[in-house]
DSSP file (Angstrom, degrees, kcal/mol; ACC not computed):
  #  RESIDUE AA STRUCTURE BP1 BP2  ACC     N-H-->O    O-->H-N    N-H-->O    O-->H-N    TCO  KAPPA ALPHA  PHI   PSI    X-CA   Y-CA   Z-CA
    1    1 A M     >        0   0    0      0, 0.0     4,-2.1     0, 0.0     5,-0.1   0.000 360.0 360.0 360.0 -39.7    0.0    0.0    0.0
    2    2 A I  H  >  +     0   0    0      2,-0.2     4,-2.5     1,-0.2     5,-0.2   0.882 360.0  53.0 -67.9 -37.1    2.9    2.4    0.8
    3    3 A S  H  > S+     0   0    0      2,-0.2     4,-2.2     1,-0.2    -1,-0.2   0.896 108.6  50.0 -63.8 -39.3    4.6    1.5   -2.5
    4    4 A A  H  > S+     0   0    0      2,-0.2     4,-2.1     1,-0.2    -2,-0.2   0.913 110.9  49.1 -64.6 -41.8    1.3    2.4   -4.4
    5    5 A L  H  X S+     0   0    0     -4,-2.1     4,-2.4     1,-0.2    -2,-0.2   0.902 110.5  50.8 -63.6 -41.2    1.1    5.7   -2.5
    6    6 A A  H  X S+     0   0    0     -4,-2.5     4,-2.4     1,-0.2    -1,-0.2   0.889 109.6  51.1 -63.6 -38.7    4.8    6.4   -3.4
    7    7 A G  H  X S+     0   0    0     -4,-2.2     4,-2.4     2,-0.2    -2,-0.2   0.888 110.0  49.2 -64.4 -39.5    4.0    5.7   -7.0
    8    8 A I  H  X S+     0   0    0     -4,-2.1     4,-2.1     2,-0.2    -2,-0.2   0.920 112.4  47.6 -66.0 -43.8    1.1    8.0   -7.0
    9    9 A V  H  X S+     0   0    0     -4,-2.4     4,-2.1     2,-0.2    -2,-0.2   0.911 113.2  48.3 -64.3 -42.5    3.1   10.8   -5.4
   10   10 A L  H  X S+     0   0    0     -4,-2.4     4,-2.6     2,-0.2     6,-0.3   0.916 110.9  50.2 -64.8 -42.8    5.9   10.3   -7.9
   11   11 A A  H  X>S+     0   0    0     -4,-2.4     4,-1.2     1,-0.2     5,-0.9   0.879 111.0  50.1 -62.6 -37.1    3.6   10.3  -10.9
   12   12 A A  H  <5S+     0   0    0     -4,-2.1    -1,-0.2     2,-0.2    -2,-0.2   0.887 112.6  46.4 -68.2 -38.1    2.0   13.5   -9.6
   13   13 A R  H  <5S+     0   0    0     -4,-2.1    -2,-0.2     1,-0.2    -1,-0.2   0.887 119.7  38.7 -70.6 -38.7    5.4   15.2   -9.2
   14   14 A M  H  <5S-     0   0    0     -4,-2.6    -1,-0.2     2,-0.3    -2,-0.2   0.566  99.0-133.1 -89.2  -9.4    6.7   14.1  -12.6
   15   15 A H  T  <5S+     0   0    0     -4,-1.2     2,-0.3    -5,-0.2    -3,-0.2   0.776  80.7  73.1  58.3  27.8    3.4   14.6  -14.4
   16   16 A S  S   <S-     0   0    0     -5,-0.9    -2,-0.3    -6,-0.3    -1,-0.2  -0.972  72.6-138.3-158.8 164.5    4.0   11.2  -16.0
   17   17 A A        +     0   0    0     -2,-0.3    -6,-0.1    -3,-0.1    -5,-0.0  -0.275  44.9 147.4-124.0  46.9    3.8    7.5  -15.0
   18   18 A S    >   -     0   0    0      1,-0.1     3,-1.6    -7,-0.1     4,-0.2  -0.659  47.9-139.6 -82.7 135.3    6.8    6.1  -16.7
   19   19 A P  G >  S+     0   0    0      0, 0.0     3,-0.7     0, 0.0    -1,-0.1   0.678 100.3  66.9 -68.2 -14.0    8.6    3.2  -14.9
   20   20 A N  G >  S+     0   0    0      1,-0.2     3,-1.2     2,-0.1    -2,-0.0   0.484  75.0  88.5 -83.8  -2.0   11.9    4.7  -15.9
   21   21 A N  G <  S+     0   0    0     -3,-1.6    -1,-0.2     1,-0.3    -4,-0.0   0.795  92.4  42.1 -64.6 -27.8   11.4    7.7  -13.7
   22   22 A V  G X  S+     0   0    0     -3,-0.7     3,-2.2    -4,-0.2     4,-0.3   0.097  77.0 146.7-108.9  22.0   12.9    6.0  -10.7
   23   23 A F  T <  S+     0   0    0     -3,-1.2    -3,-0.1     1,-0.3     0, 0.0  -0.429  74.5  17.6 -61.2 123.5   15.9    4.3  -12.4
   24   24 A G  T 3> S+     0   0    0     -2,-0.2     4,-1.3     3,-0.0     3,-0.5   0.351  87.9 115.4  96.0  -4.2   18.7    4.3   -9.9
   25   25 A S  H <>  +     0   0    0     -3,-2.2     4,-2.3     1,-0.2     5,-0.2   0.800  68.9  63.3 -68.9 -27.2   16.6    4.8   -6.8
   26   26 A E  H  > S+     0   0    0     -4,-0.3     4,-2.2     1,-0.2    -1,-0.2   0.868 100.8  52.7 -65.3 -34.1   17.5    1.4   -5.5
   27   27 A F  H  > S+     0   0    0     -3,-0.5     4,-2.8     2,-0.2     5,-0.2   0.927 109.5  48.5 -64.1 -44.6   21.1    2.5   -5.3
   28   28 A D  H  X S+     0   0    0     -4,-1.3     4,-2.5     1,-0.2    -2,-0.2   0.877 110.3  52.0 -63.5 -37.6   20.1    5.6   -3.3
   29   29 A A  H  X S+     0   0    0     -4,-2.3     4,-1.9     2,-0.2    -1,-0.2   0.928 113.7  42.3 -65.9 -45.1   18.0    3.4   -0.9
   30   30 A I  H  X S+     0   0    0     -4,-2.2     4,-2.5     2,-0.2     5,-0.2   0.930 116.0  48.7 -67.4 -45.1   20.8    1.0   -0.2
   31   31 A A  H  X S+     0   0    0     -4,-2.8     4,-2.7     1,-0.2    -2,-0.2   0.909 111.7  49.4 -62.9 -42.2   23.4    3.7    0.1
   32   32 A G  H  X S+     0   0    0     -4,-2.5     4,-1.5    -5,-0.2    -1,-0.2   0.893 111.6  48.7 -64.1 -39.7   21.3    5.8    2.5
   33   33 A A  H  <>S+     0   0    0     -4,-1.9     5,-2.3     2,-0.2     4,-0.2   0.921 113.5  45.9 -66.4 -43.7   20.6    2.8    4.7
   34   34 A V  H ><5S+     0   0    0     -4,-2.5     3,-1.4     1,-0.2    -2,-0.2   0.904 112.3  51.0 -67.1 -40.3   24.3    1.9    4.9
   35   35 A L  H 3<5S+     0   0    0     -4,-2.7    -1,-0.2     1,-0.3    -2,-0.2   0.812 105.9  58.3 -64.3 -28.4   25.2    5.5    5.6
   36   36 A G  T 3<5S-     0   0    0     -4,-1.5    -1,-0.3    -5,-0.2    10,-0.2   0.457 127.8 -94.8 -82.0  -0.8   22.6    5.5    8.3
   37   37 A G  T < 5S+     0   0    0     -3,-1.4     2,-0.4     1,-0.3    -3,-0.2   0.505  73.4 145.5 104.9   4.4   24.2    2.6   10.2
   38   38 A V      < -     0   0    0     -5,-2.3    -1,-0.3    -6,-0.1     7,-0.2  -0.646  52.6-121.2 -75.8 126.5   22.3   -0.4    8.9
   39   39 A A    >   -     0   0    0      5,-0.9     3,-1.3    -2,-0.4     5,-0.2  -0.476   8.1-139.8 -69.3 134.3   24.8   -3.3    8.7
   40   40 A F  T 3  S+     0   0    0      1,-0.3    -1,-0.2    -2,-0.2     3,-0.1   0.795 105.8  54.4 -65.1 -27.7   25.1   -4.7    5.2
   41   41 A S  T 3  S-     0   0    0      1,-0.2    -1,-0.3    -3,-0.0    -2,-0.1   0.561 115.7-122.5 -82.1  -8.2   25.1   -8.2    6.7
   42   42 A G  S <  S+     0   0    0     -3,-1.3    -1,-0.2     2,-0.1    -2,-0.1  -0.080  77.4  90.0  94.6 166.2   21.9   -7.4    8.6
   43   43 A G  S    S+     0   0    0      1,-0.1     2,-0.3    -4,-0.1    -3,-0.1   0.146  79.5  67.2  97.3 -19.5   20.8   -7.4   12.2
   44   44 A T        +     0   0    0     -5,-0.2    -5,-0.9     2,-0.0     2,-0.1  -0.916  63.0  63.8-132.8 160.6   21.5   -3.8   13.2
   45   45 A G        -     0   0    0     -2,-0.3     2,-0.3    -7,-0.2    -7,-0.1  -0.417  49.2-138.6 116.2 169.0   20.2   -0.4   12.4
   46   46 A G     >  -     0   0    0    -10,-0.2     4,-2.0    -2,-0.1     5,-0.1  -0.933  32.0 -92.2-155.7 176.5   17.0    1.5   12.8
   47   47 A M  H  > S+     0   0    0     -2,-0.3     4,-2.6     1,-0.2     5,-0.2   0.861 118.8  55.0 -66.3 -37.6   14.6    3.9   11.1
   48   48 A T  H  > S+     0   0    0      1,-0.2     4,-2.5     2,-0.2    -1,-0.2   0.927 109.6  47.0 -63.3 -44.4   16.3    7.0   12.6
   49   49 A G  H  > S+     0   0    0      2,-0.2     4,-2.6     1,-0.2    -1,-0.2   0.897 111.5  51.2 -63.5 -40.6   19.6    6.1   11.2
   50   50 A C  H  X S+     0   0    0     -4,-2.0     4,-2.6     2,-0.2     5,-0.2   0.920 110.4  49.4 -61.8 -44.0   18.1    5.3    7.8
   51   51 A F  H  X S+     0   0    0     -4,-2.6     4,-2.2     1,-0.2    -2,-0.2   0.926 113.1  46.2 -61.0 -45.4   16.4    8.7    7.7
   52   52 A L  H  X S+     0   0    0     -4,-2.5     4,-2.4     2,-0.2    -2,-0.2   0.875 111.8  51.9 -66.5 -36.8   19.6   10.5    8.6
   53   53 A G  H  X S+     0   0    0     -4,-2.6     4,-2.4     2,-0.2    -2,-0.2   0.909 111.2  46.4 -65.0 -42.1   21.6    8.5    6.0
   54   54 A L  H  X S+     0   0    0     -4,-2.6     4,-2.4     2,-0.2    -2,-0.2   0.861 111.7  52.2 -67.9 -34.8   19.1    9.4    3.3
   55   55 A L  H  X S+     0   0    0     -4,-2.2     4,-2.2    -5,-0.2    -2,-0.2   0.916 110.9  47.7 -64.7 -43.1   19.2   13.0    4.4
   56   56 A L  H  X S+     0   0    0     -4,-2.4     4,-2.3     2,-0.2    -2,-0.2   0.914 112.5  48.7 -62.8 -43.8   23.0   12.9    4.2
   57   57 A L  H  X S+     0   0    0     -4,-2.4     4,-2.7     2,-0.2    -2,-0.2   0.889 110.3  51.3 -65.6 -38.6   22.9   11.4    0.8
   58   58 A S  H  X S+     0   0    0     -4,-2.4     4,-2.8     2,-0.2    -1,-0.2   0.912 110.6  48.3 -64.0 -42.3   20.3   13.9   -0.4
   59   59 A C  H  X S+     0   0    0     -4,-2.2     4,-2.4     2,-0.2    -2,-0.2   0.895 111.6  50.8 -63.4 -39.3   22.6   16.8    0.8
   60   60 A F  H  X S+     0   0    0     -4,-2.3     4,-1.8     2,-0.2    -2,-0.2   0.930 112.3  46.2 -62.8 -46.1   25.5   15.1   -0.9
   61   61 A N  H  X S+     0   0    0     -4,-2.7     4,-1.7     1,-0.2    -2,-0.2   0.922 113.7  48.3 -63.6 -44.5   23.6   14.8   -4.2
   62   62 A N  H  X S+     0   0    0     -4,-2.8     4,-2.5     1,-0.2    -1,-0.2   0.880 108.8  54.5 -64.2 -37.7   22.3   18.4   -4.0
   63   63 A G  H  X S+     0   0    0     -4,-2.4     4,-2.1     1,-0.2    -1,-0.2   0.882 106.6  51.0 -62.7 -38.5   25.8   19.7   -3.3
   64   64 A M  H  <>S+     0   0    0     -4,-1.8     5,-2.5     2,-0.2     4,-0.4   0.862 110.9  48.6 -68.0 -34.3   27.1   18.0   -6.4
   65   65 A V  H ><5S+     0   0    0     -4,-1.7     3,-0.8     3,-0.2    -2,-0.2   0.911 109.7  52.5 -68.4 -41.9   24.4   19.6   -8.5
   66   66 A V  H 3<5S+     0   0    0     -4,-2.5    -2,-0.2     1,-0.3    -1,-0.2   0.884 109.4  47.9 -63.6 -39.8   25.1   23.0   -6.9
   67   67 A I  T 3<5S-     0   0    0     -4,-2.1    -1,-0.3    -5,-0.2    -2,-0.2   0.561 116.3-116.0 -80.4  -5.2   28.8   22.8   -7.8
   68   68 A G  T < 5 +     0   0    0     -3,-0.8    -3,-0.2    -4,-0.4    -2,-0.1   0.797  48.4 173.2  81.7  29.5   28.0   21.8  -11.3
   69   69 A M      < -     0   0    0     -5,-2.5    -1,-0.2    -6,-0.1     5,-0.1  -0.519  38.4-108.1 -71.1 134.2   29.5   18.3  -11.3
   70   70 A P     >  -     0   0    0      0, 0.0     4,-1.8     0, 0.0     3,-0.2  -0.271  27.6-115.1 -60.5 150.9   28.7   16.3  -14.5
   71   71 A S  H  > S+     0   0    0      1,-0.2     4,-2.0     2,-0.2     5,-0.2   0.833 113.0  57.2 -62.0 -34.3   26.2   13.5  -13.9
   72   72 A Y  H  > S+     0   0    0      1,-0.2     4,-1.8     2,-0.2    -1,-0.2   0.952 110.8  42.5 -60.9 -48.5   28.7   10.7  -14.7
   73   73 A W  H  > S+     0   0    0      1,-0.2     4,-2.4     2,-0.2    -1,-0.2   0.770 108.6  60.7 -70.8 -25.2   31.1   11.9  -12.0
   74   74 A S  H  X S+     0   0    0     -4,-1.8     4,-2.2     2,-0.2    -1,-0.2   0.914 105.8  46.6 -64.1 -43.2   28.2   12.4   -9.7
   75   75 A I  H  X S+     0   0    0     -4,-2.0     4,-2.2     2,-0.2    -2,-0.2   0.894 112.3  50.8 -65.4 -40.3   27.4    8.7  -10.0
   76   76 A V  H  X S+     0   0    0     -4,-1.8     4,-2.4     2,-0.2    -2,-0.2   0.909 110.2  49.4 -63.7 -41.9   31.1    7.8   -9.4
   77   77 A A  H  X S+     0   0    0     -4,-2.4     4,-2.3     2,-0.2    -2,-0.2   0.897 110.5  49.7 -65.5 -40.6   31.2   10.0   -6.3
   78   78 A R  H  X S+     0   0    0     -4,-2.2     4,-2.1     2,-0.2    -1,-0.2   0.898 111.2  50.1 -64.9 -39.1   28.1    8.4   -4.9
   79   79 A G  H  X S+     0   0    0     -4,-2.2     4,-2.5     2,-0.2    -2,-0.2   0.903 109.9  50.0 -64.1 -41.4   29.6    5.0   -5.6
   80   80 A A  H  X S+     0   0    0     -4,-2.4     4,-2.3     2,-0.2    -2,-0.2   0.894 109.3  52.0 -63.5 -39.3   32.8    6.0   -3.8
   81   81 A L  H  X S+     0   0    0     -4,-2.3     4,-2.3     1,-0.2    -2,-0.2   0.900 110.6  48.2 -62.5 -40.8   30.8    7.2   -0.9
   82   82 A L  H  X S+     0   0    0     -4,-2.1     4,-2.6     2,-0.2    -2,-0.2   0.901 110.0  51.4 -66.9 -40.8   29.0    3.8   -0.7
   83   83 A V  H  X S+     0   0    0     -4,-2.5     4,-2.2     2,-0.2    -2,-0.2   0.904 111.1  48.4 -63.0 -40.7   32.3    1.9   -0.9
   84   84 A I  H  X S+     0   0    0     -4,-2.3     4,-2.4     2,-0.2    -2,-0.2   0.927 112.0  49.0 -64.4 -44.1   33.7    4.0    2.0
   85   85 A A  H  X S+     0   0    0     -4,-2.3     4,-2.3     1,-0.2    -2,-0.2   0.897 111.8  48.9 -62.8 -40.2   30.5    3.4    4.0
   86   86 A L  H  X S+     0   0    0     -4,-2.6     4,-2.6     2,-0.2    -1,-0.2   0.879 109.8  52.3 -67.4 -37.0   30.7   -0.4    3.3
   87   87 A G  H  X S+     0   0    0     -4,-2.2     4,-2.4     2,-0.2    -2,-0.2   0.920 110.7  46.9 -63.0 -43.8   34.3   -0.4    4.3
   88   88 A V  H  X S+     0   0    0     -4,-2.4     4,-2.6     2,-0.2    -2,-0.2   0.900 112.5  50.8 -63.7 -40.4   33.6    1.3    7.6
   89   89 A D  H  X S+     0   0    0     -4,-2.3     4,-2.6     2,-0.2    -2,-0.2   0.913 110.2  49.4 -62.9 -42.5   30.7   -1.1    8.2
   90   90 A F  H  X S+     0   0    0     -4,-2.6     4,-2.2     2,-0.2    -2,-0.2   0.920 113.6  45.5 -63.5 -43.9   32.9   -4.1    7.5
   91   91 A L  H  X S+     0   0    0     -4,-2.4     4,-2.2     2,-0.2    -2,-0.2   0.900 113.6  49.5 -66.5 -39.8   35.6   -2.8    9.9
   92   92 A R  H  X S+     0   0    0     -4,-2.6     4,-2.3     2,-0.2    -2,-0.2   0.906 111.5  48.9 -64.5 -41.9   33.0   -2.0   12.6
   93   93 A E  H  X S+     0   0    0     -4,-2.6     4,-2.4     2,-0.2    -2,-0.2   0.892 110.9  50.4 -65.9 -39.9   31.4   -5.5   12.2
   94   94 A G  H  X S+     0   0    0     -4,-2.2     4,-2.3     2,-0.2    -2,-0.2   0.900 111.3  48.4 -64.1 -40.9   34.8   -7.1   12.5
   95   95 A T  H  X S+     0   0    0     -4,-2.2     4,-2.1     2,-0.2    -2,-0.2   0.899 111.9  49.6 -65.2 -40.6   35.6   -5.2   15.6
   96   96 A R  H  X S+     0   0    0     -4,-2.3     4,-1.2     1,-0.2    -2,-0.2   0.911 111.6  48.3 -65.7 -41.7   32.3   -6.0   17.1
   97   97 A R  H  X>S+     0   0    0     -4,-2.4     5,-2.3     1,-0.2     4,-0.6   0.896 111.0  50.5 -66.4 -39.5   32.7   -9.7   16.4
   98   98 A R  H ><5S+     0   0    0     -4,-2.3     3,-0.7     1,-0.2    -1,-0.2   0.889 108.4  52.1 -66.1 -37.3   36.3   -9.8   17.9
   99   99 A S  H 3<5S+     0   0    0     -4,-2.1    -1,-0.2     1,-0.2    -2,-0.2   0.778 111.1  48.0 -70.2 -24.0   35.1   -8.1   21.0
  100  100 A M  H 3<5S-     0   0    0     -4,-1.2    -1,-0.2    -3,-0.2    -2,-0.2   0.511 116.4-115.1 -91.0  -5.7   32.3  -10.8   21.4
  101  101 A G  T <<5S+     0   0    0     -3,-0.7    -3,-0.2    -4,-0.6    -2,-0.1   0.620  71.4 133.1  83.8  12.4   34.8  -13.6   20.8
  102  102 A K      < -     0   0    0     -5,-2.3    -1,-0.3    -6,-0.2    -2,-0.1  -0.676  63.2-102.8 -93.8 151.3   33.3  -14.7   17.5
  103  103 A P        -     0   0    0      0, 0.0     3,-0.1     0, 0.0    -1,-0.1  -0.440  44.9 -99.5 -69.6 147.0   35.3  -15.4   14.4
  104  104 A A        -     0   0    0      1,-0.1     2,-0.1    -2,-0.1   -10,-0.1  -0.327  42.4-100.8 -65.6 148.0   35.2  -12.7   11.7
  105  105 A A        -     0   0    0      1,-0.1    -1,-0.1    -3,-0.1     3,-0.1  -0.427  38.0-110.9 -69.9 143.0   32.9  -13.3    8.8
  106  106 A A        -     0   0    0     -2,-0.1    -1,-0.1     1,-0.1     2,-0.0  -0.530  38.2-103.9 -72.8 138.9   34.5  -14.5    5.6
  107  107 A P              0   0    0      0, 0.0    -1,-0.1     0, 0.0    -3,-0.0  -0.348 360.0 360.0 -64.3 144.6   34.5  -11.9    2.8
  108  108 A V              0   0    0     -3,-0.1    -2,-0.0    -2,-0.0    -3,-0.0   0.430 360.0 360.0 -90.2 360.0   31.9  -12.6    0.1
């Protein structure tokens, strides 16, 4: 029901109902969640962190538009931001596992 409501709002904002309007939004959703503290392996994180991560990602995207960065490099910068966030998550998860006495997860 929430997805249908989001589709209606998006169609109203774009004045069209093309399925290609949201191409790339899944990347933003994953990046925002990881930036907000949700562990990529699962089990930790919350709604407040997700909201703050998406807010941070939106500010980052708007900042790149304001400085006039080409769209290709904007995508590269967002990918680099996600890789850094995943690296921090991996290191944080390894530290947490070591402090609990569990073996570190094998890289995928």
